[in-house]
Each structure stands twice: as C-alpha cells, then as structure tokens.
C-alpha positions as CSV (number, residue, x, y, z in Angstrom):
1,M,20.5,73.6,46.8
2,D,23.0,71.4,48.7
3,T,21.2,68.3,47.2
4,F,21.2,69.7,43.7
5,L,24.9,70.5,43.8
6,A,25.7,67.1,45.1
7,A,23.6,65.5,42.4
8,A,25.4,67.6,39.7
9,T,28.8,66.4,40.8
10,I,29.2,63.3,38.6
11,P,27.7,64.9,35.5
12,T,30.1,67.9,36.0
13,I,33.1,65.6,36.4
14,L,32.2,63.7,33.2
15,F,31.9,67.0,31.4
16,G,35.2,68.2,32.7
17,V,37.0,65.0,31.8
18,F,35.6,64.6,28.2
19,N,35.4,68.2,27.3
20,G,38.6,69.5,28.8
21,A,40.7,66.6,27.6
22,L,39.3,66.5,24.0
23,I,39.6,70.3,23.5
24,S,43.1,70.5,25.0
25,A,44.2,67.8,22.5
26,L,42.0,68.8,19.6
27,V,42.8,72.5,19.3
28,P,46.6,72.2,18.9
29,T,46.2,69.3,16.4
30,F,43.4,71.0,14.5
31,S,45.3,74.3,14.4
32,G,48.4,72.5,13.2
33,Y,46.6,71.1,10.2
34,L,45.1,74.5,9.4
35,A,48.5,76.2,9.8
36,H,49.9,73.8,7.2
37,D,47.0,74.5,4.8
38,D,45.5,71.0,5.2
39,E,41.9,72.0,5.9
40,A,40.5,68.7,4.5
41,G,42.7,66.7,6.9
42,A,41.7,68.9,9.8
43,W,38.0,68.4,9.2
44,R,38.3,64.6,8.7
45,L,39.9,64.6,12.2
46,A,37.3,67.0,13.7
47,N,34.4,65.0,12.3
48,T,35.8,61.7,13.6
49,I,36.3,63.2,17.1
50,L,32.8,64.9,17.1
51,N,30.9,61.8,15.9
52,A,32.8,59.3,18.1
53,L,32.4,61.6,21.1
54,A,28.7,61.7,20.6
55,L,28.4,57.9,20.6
56,V,30.6,57.6,23.7
57,L,28.8,60.3,25.6
58,I,25.4,58.8,24.9
59,A,26.6,55.4,26.3
60,C,28.1,57.1,29.3
61,A,24.9,59.0,30.0
62,A,22.9,55.8,29.8
63,I,25.2,54.0,32.2
64,G,25.3,57.0,34.5
65,Y,21.5,57.0,34.7
66,V,21.2,53.4,35.6
67,A,24.2,53.4,38.0
68,A,23.2,56.5,39.9
69,P,22.0,54.6,43.0
70,L,25.5,53.2,43.3
71,Y,27.7,56.2,43.0
72,V,25.6,59.1,44.4
73,P,25.8,57.7,48.0
74,V,29.6,57.8,47.7
75,V,29.6,61.5,46.7
76,A,27.1,62.7,49.3
77,H,27.9,60.1,52.0
78,G,26.9,62.6,54.8
79,F,23.3,63.0,53.6
80,P,20.4,61.4,55.4
81,A,18.3,58.8,53.5
82,P,15.5,61.1,52.2
83,Q,18.0,63.7,50.9
84,M,20.0,60.9,49.3
85,D,17.0,59.6,47.4
86,L,16.3,63.1,46.1
87,A,20.0,63.5,45.0
88,I,19.8,60.2,43.1
89,R,16.7,61.3,41.1
90,M,18.2,64.6,40.3
91,T,21.4,63.0,39.1
92,Q,19.5,60.8,36.7
93,W,17.7,63.8,35.2
94,L,20.9,65.6,34.7
95,M,22.9,62.9,33.0
96,P,21.7,63.6,29.4
97,S,23.0,67.2,29.7
98,V,26.5,65.8,29.7
99,V,26.1,64.9,26.0
100,A,24.9,68.4,25.0
101,V,27.4,70.4,27.0
102,S,30.4,68.4,26.0
103,L,29.5,68.6,22.3
104,S,28.9,72.3,22.7
105,G,32.4,72.7,24.0
106,V,33.9,71.0,21.1
107,L,31.9,73.1,18.6
108,S,33.1,76.2,20.5
109,A,36.7,75.2,20.2
110,M,36.5,74.5,16.5
111,L,34.7,77.8,15.8
112,N,37.3,79.6,17.9
113,A,40.1,78.0,15.8
114,Y,38.4,79.7,12.8
115,H,38.3,82.9,14.9
116,R,34.5,82.9,14.6
117,F,33.8,84.2,18.1
118,R,30.4,85.7,17.5
119,A,28.6,82.4,17.4
120,T,30.1,81.0,20.5
121,A,29.5,84.3,22.4
122,V,25.8,83.7,22.6
123,T,26.1,80.3,24.3
124,G,26.3,81.9,27.8
125,I,23.2,84.0,26.9
126,A,21.3,80.9,25.7
127,V,22.1,78.8,28.8
128,N,21.2,81.5,31.2
129,V,18.0,82.8,29.5
130,V,16.6,79.3,29.1
131,T,17.6,78.1,32.6
132,I,16.3,81.2,34.4
133,G,13.1,81.3,32.3
134,L,12.2,77.7,33.0
135,V,13.1,78.0,36.7
136,L,10.7,81.0,37.1
137,W,8.0,79.2,35.1
138,L,8.3,75.7,36.7
139,N,9.2,76.6,40.3
140,P,5.7,77.0,41.6
141,R,4.8,73.4,40.5
142,Y,8.1,71.5,40.7
143,G,10.2,73.3,43.4
144,I,13.9,72.5,43.3
145,F,13.3,70.2,40.3
146,A,12.6,73.3,38.3
147,L,16.3,74.0,38.6
148,V,17.1,70.5,37.4
149,F,14.8,70.8,34.3
150,G,15.9,74.3,33.6
151,T,19.6,73.4,33.7
152,G,19.2,70.5,31.4
153,A,17.2,72.5,28.9
154,G,19.7,75.4,29.1
155,L,22.7,73.2,28.3
156,I,20.9,71.8,25.3
157,A,20.1,75.3,24.1
158,Q,23.8,76.1,24.4
159,L,24.5,73.4,21.8
160,I,21.7,74.4,19.5
161,V,22.6,78.0,19.1
162,Q,26.0,77.1,17.7
163,L,24.9,74.6,15.2
164,P,24.0,77.1,12.4
165,A,27.4,78.7,12.5
166,F,29.2,75.4,12.7
167,L,27.2,73.9,9.8
168,S,27.7,77.1,7.7
169,I,31.4,76.3,7.4
170,G,30.2,73.4,5.2
171,R,32.8,70.9,6.3
172,Y,30.8,68.7,8.7
173,R,30.3,65.1,7.6
174,F,29.0,62.0,9.5
175,E,32.3,60.1,9.2
176,I,34.6,58.3,11.6
177,D,38.1,57.8,10.2
178,L,39.9,55.8,12.9
179,R,42.9,55.5,10.6
180,H,43.4,59.2,10.3
181,P,47.1,60.0,11.5
182,G,45.8,62.9,13.5
183,F,43.5,60.6,15.4
184,K,46.3,58.3,16.4
185,H,48.3,61.3,17.4
186,M,45.5,62.6,19.5
187,W,45.2,59.2,21.3
188,L,48.8,59.7,22.4
189,L,47.9,63.1,23.7
190,L,44.6,62.2,25.2
191,G,45.9,59.7,27.8
192,P,47.8,62.1,30.0
193,I,45.3,64.9,29.4
194,I,42.4,62.7,30.5
195,V,44.4,61.9,33.7
196,G,45.0,65.6,34.2
197,S,41.4,66.6,33.6
198,A,40.2,63.8,35.9
199,A,42.6,65.0,38.6
200,G,41.2,68.5,38.3
201,Q,37.7,67.2,38.7
202,V,38.7,65.1,41.8
203,A,39.0,68.3,43.7
204,L,35.3,69.0,43.1
205,F,34.4,65.5,44.2
206,F,36.3,65.9,47.5
207,D,34.9,69.3,48.1
208,R,31.3,67.9,47.9
209,F,32.4,64.7,49.7
210,F,33.8,66.6,52.7
211,A,31.2,69.3,52.7
212,S,28.3,66.8,52.8
213,T,29.3,66.1,56.5
214,L,29.0,69.7,57.5
215,T,26.0,71.7,58.7
216,P,23.4,71.9,55.9
217,G,24.0,75.0,53.7
218,Y,27.7,74.8,53.4
219,I,27.8,73.1,50.0
220,A,25.6,75.8,48.6
221,G,27.6,78.5,50.4
222,M,30.8,77.3,49.0
223,N,29.2,77.2,45.5
224,Y,28.0,80.8,45.8
225,A,31.5,81.9,47.0
226,M,33.2,80.1,44.1
227,K,30.8,81.4,41.5
228,L,31.5,85.0,42.6
229,T,35.2,84.3,42.6
230,N,35.2,82.8,39.2
231,L,33.2,85.6,37.6
232,P,36.2,87.8,36.7
233,Q,38.0,84.7,35.5
234,Q,35.1,83.6,33.3
235,V,34.4,87.1,31.8
236,F,38.0,88.3,31.3
237,A,40.7,85.8,31.9
238,A,39.0,83.0,30.0
239,A,38.4,85.4,27.1
240,I,42.1,86.2,27.0
241,A,43.0,82.5,27.1
242,T,40.4,81.8,24.4
243,V,41.9,84.4,22.0
244,I,45.6,83.5,22.6
245,F,45.2,79.6,22.6
246,P,44.9,79.2,18.8
247,L,47.6,81.9,18.4
248,L,50.0,80.1,20.7
249,A,49.3,76.8,19.0
250,A,49.9,78.3,15.5
251,Q,53.1,80.1,16.7
252,F,54.5,76.9,18.2
253,A,53.5,75.0,15.0
254,R,55.7,77.4,13.1
255,D,58.5,77.0,15.7
256,N,58.2,80.7,16.8
257,R,59.0,80.2,20.5
258,R,59.9,83.9,20.9
259,G,56.4,84.8,19.6
260,V,54.8,82.3,22.0
261,G,56.7,83.9,24.9
262,R,55.6,87.4,24.0
263,S,52.0,86.4,23.6
264,L,52.1,84.5,27.0
265,V,53.6,87.4,28.9
266,T,51.0,89.8,27.4
267,G,48.2,87.4,28.4
268,L,49.5,87.0,32.0
269,R,50.0,90.8,32.4
270,L,46.4,91.4,31.4
271,V,45.2,88.6,33.7
272,N,47.0,90.1,36.6
273,F,45.6,93.6,35.9
274,I,42.0,92.2,36.0
275,T,42.3,89.6,38.8
276,I,44.4,91.2,41.4
277,P,42.1,94.2,42.0
278,A,39.1,91.9,41.6
279,M,40.5,89.7,44.4
280,V,40.8,92.7,46.7
281,A,37.2,93.8,46.0
282,L,35.9,90.3,46.6
283,I,37.7,90.2,50.0
284,V,36.8,93.6,51.3
285,L,33.3,93.9,49.8
286,A,32.2,90.3,50.5
287,K,29.2,91.1,52.7
288,P,27.6,93.9,50.6
289,M,28.1,91.8,47.4
290,I,26.3,88.8,48.9
291,Q,23.6,91.0,50.4
292,L,22.8,92.7,47.1
293,L,22.9,89.6,44.9
294,F,21.2,87.0,47.1
295,Q,19.7,88.2,50.4
296,R,16.0,88.0,49.7
297,G,13.2,85.4,50.2
298,A,14.6,82.3,51.9
299,F,18.1,83.6,51.7
300,A,18.2,85.3,55.1
301,A,20.8,87.3,56.9
302,S,22.3,84.2,58.4
303,A,22.9,82.8,54.9
304,T,24.6,86.1,54.0
305,E,26.9,85.8,57.0
306,L,27.8,82.2,56.0
307,C,28.6,83.1,52.4
308,A,30.4,86.3,53.2
309,G,32.6,84.4,55.7
310,L,33.6,81.9,52.9
311,L,34.2,84.3,50.0
312,P,37.6,85.7,51.1
313,F,39.0,82.2,51.4
314,A,37.9,81.4,47.8
315,A,39.0,84.8,46.4
316,I,42.6,84.6,47.4
317,G,43.0,81.8,44.8
318,L,41.6,83.9,41.9
319,V,45.0,85.1,40.6
320,G,46.5,81.6,40.6
321,L,43.3,80.1,39.0
322,A,43.2,82.7,36.2
323,A,47.0,82.4,35.5
324,S,46.7,78.6,35.4
325,V,44.1,78.8,32.6
326,V,46.5,80.8,30.4
327,L,49.6,78.8,31.4
328,T,47.9,75.4,30.9
329,R,46.7,76.5,27.4
330,C,50.3,77.6,26.6
331,S,51.8,74.2,27.7
332,F,49.2,72.3,25.7
333,A,49.8,74.6,22.7
334,C,53.5,73.6,23.0
335,K,52.3,69.9,23.1
336,E,53.7,69.3,26.5
337,M,51.3,67.0,28.2
338,S,53.1,64.8,30.7
339,W,54.5,67.4,33.0
340,T,51.3,69.5,32.8
341,V,49.3,66.5,33.9
342,A,51.9,65.7,36.6
343,I,51.6,69.2,38.0
344,S,47.8,68.9,38.0
345,V,47.8,65.6,39.8
346,F,50.4,66.8,42.4
347,T,48.4,70.0,43.2
348,V,45.2,68.0,43.6
349,V,46.9,65.7,46.0
350,I,48.1,68.7,48.0
351,N,44.5,70.1,47.9
352,V,43.0,66.9,49.3
353,L,45.7,66.6,52.0
354,L,45.2,70.3,53.1
355,S,41.4,69.8,53.1
356,M,41.7,66.8,55.4
357,V,44.0,68.8,57.7
358,W,41.9,71.9,57.9
359,L,38.3,70.4,57.7
360,P,38.1,69.6,61.5
361,T,39.1,73.1,62.5
362,L,38.2,75.5,59.7
363,G,35.3,73.5,58.1
364,A,34.2,74.9,54.7
365,R,36.7,77.7,55.0
366,G,39.5,75.2,55.1
367,L,38.2,73.5,52.0
368,L,38.2,76.8,50.1
369,L,41.6,77.8,51.5
370,A,43.0,74.4,50.3
371,N,41.6,75.1,46.8
372,S,43.1,78.6,46.7
373,L,46.6,77.5,47.8
374,S,46.7,74.5,45.5
375,Q,45.6,76.8,42.6
376,T,48.4,79.3,43.4
377,L,50.9,76.4,43.6
378,Q,49.8,75.1,40.3
379,A,50.3,78.5,38.6
380,A,53.8,78.8,40.0
381,L,54.8,75.3,38.8
382,L,53.2,75.8,35.4
383,L,55.2,79.1,35.0
384,V,58.4,77.2,35.6
385,L,57.4,74.5,33.2
386,V,56.6,77.0,30.4
387,W,59.8,78.8,31.1
388,R,61.7,75.6,30.3
389,L,59.5,74.7,27.3
390,L,60.2,78.1,25.7
391,G,63.8,78.3,26.7
392,G,63.0,81.4,28.7
393,F,60.9,84.5,28.0
394,E,61.0,88.2,29.0
395,W,60.1,87.9,32.6
396,R,61.2,91.4,33.7
397,P,58.2,93.2,32.1
398,L,55.9,90.6,33.8
399,A,57.5,91.1,37.2
400,L,57.6,94.9,37.0
401,S,53.9,94.9,35.9
402,T,52.9,92.6,38.7
403,V,54.6,94.8,41.3
404,K,52.9,98.0,40.0
405,I,49.5,96.3,39.9
406,L,49.9,95.1,43.5
407,A,50.8,98.6,44.6
408,A,47.7,100.0,42.8
409,S,45.6,97.3,44.3
410,G,47.0,98.2,47.7
411,A,45.8,101.8,47.3
412,M,42.3,100.4,46.4
413,F,42.4,98.1,49.5
414,A,43.2,101.1,51.7
415,V,40.4,103.2,50.3
416,L,37.8,100.4,50.6
417,H,38.9,99.5,54.1
418,W,38.6,103.1,55.2
419,I,35.0,103.2,53.8
420,G,34.2,100.0,55.6
421,A,35.6,101.5,58.9
422,L,32.9,104.2,58.7
423,N,30.3,101.5,59.5
424,A,27.8,103.0,57.1
425,T,24.9,100.6,56.4
426,P,22.3,100.9,53.6
427,E,18.6,100.5,54.0
428,P,17.5,96.8,53.6
429,T,16.2,97.4,50.1
430,L,17.5,96.2,46.7
431,L,17.9,99.8,45.4
432,S,19.6,101.1,48.5
433,R,22.1,98.2,48.7
434,G,22.8,98.4,45.0
435,W,23.5,102.1,45.2
436,F,25.7,101.6,48.2
437,L,27.8,98.9,46.6
438,F,28.0,100.8,43.4
439,G,29.5,103.7,45.3
440,Q,32.0,101.5,47.0
441,I,33.1,99.8,43.8
442,S,33.3,103.1,41.9
443,I,35.5,104.8,44.6
444,G,37.7,101.7,44.8
445,A,38.0,101.5,41.0
446,L,38.9,105.2,40.8
447,A,41.6,104.7,43.4
448,F,43.0,101.7,41.5
449,V,42.9,103.5,38.1
450,G,44.4,106.6,39.6
451,A,47.2,104.7,41.2
452,S,47.8,102.7,38.0
453,Y,48.0,105.9,36.0
454,A,50.5,107.4,38.5
455,L,52.6,104.3,38.4
456,K,52.4,104.2,34.5
457,V,50.8,100.7,34.4
458,E,50.8,99.9,30.6
459,E,48.0,97.4,31.0
460,L,45.6,100.2,31.8
461,S,45.2,101.1,28.2
462,L,45.8,97.6,26.9
463,A,43.1,96.2,29.1
464,W,40.6,98.9,28.0
465,H,41.2,98.1,24.3
466,T,41.0,94.3,25.0
467,I,37.7,94.6,26.9
468,R,36.3,96.8,24.2
469,A,37.4,94.2,21.6
470,K,35.8,91.4,23.6
471,F,32.4,93.0,23.5
472,E,32.7,94.4,20.0
473,A,33.7,90.9,18.6
474,N,31.6,88.9,21.1
475,V,34.7,87.0,22.3
476,P,33.3,84.3,24.6
477,S,34.3,82.7,27.8
478,P,34.2,79.1,26.5
479,P,32.8,76.2,28.4
480,E,36.2,74.5,28.8
481,N,37.4,77.5,30.8
482,R,34.3,78.0,32.9
483,D,33.6,76.7,36.3
484,A,31.3,73.7,36.1
485,P,28.4,74.9,33.8
486,I,26.0,72.5,35.4
487,A,26.6,73.6,39.0
C-alpha cells in the first residue's frame, strides 16, 4: 500500500492542478455568462475548455508514462530498488486515469452550474463500486496491481456515468474557439490559480517524500488517517460548498455583496456544526474506529495502533480544512485570485518548514500536525481576505454560533472520555466492535444534540434540513473538493 500511494502521487498532483485550477476559473466565468442570459457564449467557452483540456491531458498522460522512471525516484527516494521498480510500473498504469478524472470534474462543475446535482451524485457510487468490484475479482491473481487496475477503471466509470446527463443538455460541440473573450479572461485567471493549485499539491508531494524514509507502513497509515478525517468534509462540507459556489458567483456577478456575505456565513456555520463534533469523535474514538473499519486479515493490531496514533494529529485540522473549502470558493467567486494563491503558497511553505522541523522527533505525527496547523492558518487568512473583499459581513452570528458549538462539543468530549475511562473492550469480532462503536457514537451524538438544543444552536434544525436536502436531491461531494480520488 505504501508503494501504491507513492505511485499515485504524480497522477494525483496532475489531477489537482488541472482539475482544481480549471474548475475554479471556469465556474465563475461560466456562471457569469449564464447570469447575463448568454447561454450560447457560455457553451462556446465550455466546449473550448473541455476539448482543449482533453488534448492537453492526453499529451501529459503520454509524457508521464514515458518519464515515470525519472520522476518516481524523486517522490519515493527512500524506497529500496525492488520497491522503486514496482512504484514506477504502477505509476505508468495510473497515468491514463488523469484524463478521465479531470474531465469528470469539469463535467461535474458544469452540471452543478445548471443545478443538475442528481447526475453528479452517482459519480462517487460508480468509482467505488467499480474499484471495489475489480479489486475483489482480480486480487487473487494480480495482488496489489488489482488496486491499480480497479482504480483506473473506477475513475473512467466516474466520467462515463455523467456523459448522458451532460449530453442531454444538447449544447456540447467539438469546437475550440481560442478567440472567445471568456477564454482570454480565463487565461488571466488560470495563471495564479494553477500556481495555487500546484502549491496545494506540493504538500502531498512532501508528505510522501518525507514519509518514504520512515519505517514501512507510515505512508499507508497517514493515508488511512487522512481518509477518515476527510470523510465529514467530503460528505457534508464539500456538499455545502458545491451548492453555494454557483450561488456566490451569481450573487457577486450581480454586485450583491451583502447576499454573498449572508450565504458565506450560513455555509461556515453549517460547516462548523458538522466538523467540530466530528473532530472530537475522531480524536476520542480513533482506536475503535480503526479496529472496526480495518483490523482484519493482514491489518493486525500493530497496524491499528499505528493508525490510531496518527488519526488525532490529522483530525485537529478538519475544521480549518472544511472552512478553507468554502472560503476559497467564495474568494474565487469574487474573482480574487492573486491573494488567494498567495495565501495557499504561504501556508504550504509553512507546512513544509514545520514538517522538516518535526519529522526527526515526531515522525509521521509531525507531518500530519504540520498539515493540520497550516490548514487552520489558511482558513484564518482566507477569512480575513474575504472580509476585505466583501467590505465586511455579519461576523457576530458566526462567532456566537462557533462558541455554542464548541460548548456542545465539549459536552460530547466529556461523555466520550468518561466512557473510554471505563476501559470496556468489545469481543474481537466485527459485530461486537460495530455494536460497541455504534453505542459510543450514539451516546456522544445525544450529548452533543442535547447540549445544542439547550444552548439554542440554530444550526441544529438548519443542518437537519440541509442533510435531508442533500440526500433527497443527490447533492454530490464533487471531485474538485475531495481528497485525492486516486489515492
């Protein structure tokens, strides 16, 4: 698993740069054309971007395949020779998936701009069903390469399931209009956004670069910890950001800064209501969660201890990570690129410096702690930036809500800590561990909801309606907001 994750680093970085940059520039521009009733102009631009992107990505995938023996040893410089050869072969097999997953992200963004969330909601189902199915089928014959083949096929399926809905709009044409005024405008936006997207992906590169020198298993352990941490962000925070991003862009296009501020504050309040108690649960219940989800087969008790020791260091950055998603979307919707990118680059530099300082003493925990602190710093700086862009917003409701949610989460922490102090341990079976963890989460959730009700936290009812709306309308957690979809 260490080798697979190292092999997926460069494809993941390419996905993050192309997909994140293009979507961040395309959505405000595309929404602006739609807001001014120029649907024909919007689609000439979208078709140009989509077709040009496909050609560029195919070229990048081909170059990445041929050049893998040159750059993989840089990423995984701590690997011995046999493991390095395996990582190179895996990287070559994964390169074509960059084309599919990046195009899929662009289709999702365009469908979301039309508020057609149902089609994009099935992408996560497609990638997981195909990947898991192929891994189970091919594993006896191909071993770890079953994960490589399954991942590539799953990402292609993610693109295919969106094509019918996208084509049903009836606006797609194979055209490339490089003289489109929106295309020129996007080039001005893309430069700083690509720098910012690349800066964000540099953190992933250095995580794998530093972790490749540690005891085998730590790259995989960090990945498991980050996947669990990102789950609340992917399911709820990214869905909130997905819904409000086109809204923020449309409001800003109409010069409705007060409306942008209200939408932003609502989004941040909901994000805090979801992520703060989730952070507490991940910290306190790290070991039983890891045991239930992973401890079986070759994943022994020692692996559980490794991952459970890493999870709290990843979890403390959850609130900042989720808030940054919303705040970044807001700043891009306001067409502020330079400062957003500068903040991203600055926080990545801080991340790398802290990683270098803490790696010798804290190891993988130091790498995750550096990630968490830099994510929190990024959220704080973005909040200041958005405040200035909007000329201020109603911060008092946000501050009061945050204090109440922290107090309710404190009650949850106390209850879960008391349960843990009882030293009760379930039987080493899946059913027993599942029932034990379900009981802990239920009691903790009751404590949080009860405290929230007593403190009159308004987000309690708002979050319930939002979550119901997400599943009723199939609001997705889009690829541009997910942790790396390849690894």
